[in-house]
C-alpha positions, 0 to 999 in steps of 0.5 A: 430627785425632781426635775424642774420646769427649766429641765423639762423645757431644755429637754423639749427644746433639744428634742425639737432641734433634733427633729428639725435637723432630722427632717432637714437631713431627710429632705436633703438626701431625697432622690428626686429634685426638691426644686424645679429648674427655673425658666431662662431669664430673658426679656422679650424685646420684640426684635424680629428674627430677620434683619434689624432696621434702625427703627427696631433698635430705637424701639428696644427698651430693656426692663429695669430692676432694683439693681438694674442698668444705667438707662442713660448709658444703654440708651446712648449705645442704642442711639449710636447703634441705630445711627450706625445702622441707618448710615450703613443702610444709606451707603448700601442703597447708594451703592446698589443704585450706582451699580444698577445704573452702571 
């Protein structure tokens, strides 16, 4: 009984699949990590470590990605936050001035 070319190709394909599965199993059961840990994903927004001023918040820009955030919504929140900080700083300055003169 002679083997046809189709039988030979089938046998070679089965051997190739077996070799790939063996290599994948050998890699999956290694002791050492296959991939290193990724660095933390955080943007450098340039904010100071100390207290924030309204100008710091107004200058913040978030990086965008393909499936990023809605810039108009975040910009609106940042504008409100900057205004809130500005009003707070004005109230504190007025109170400090009033207590200093008393």
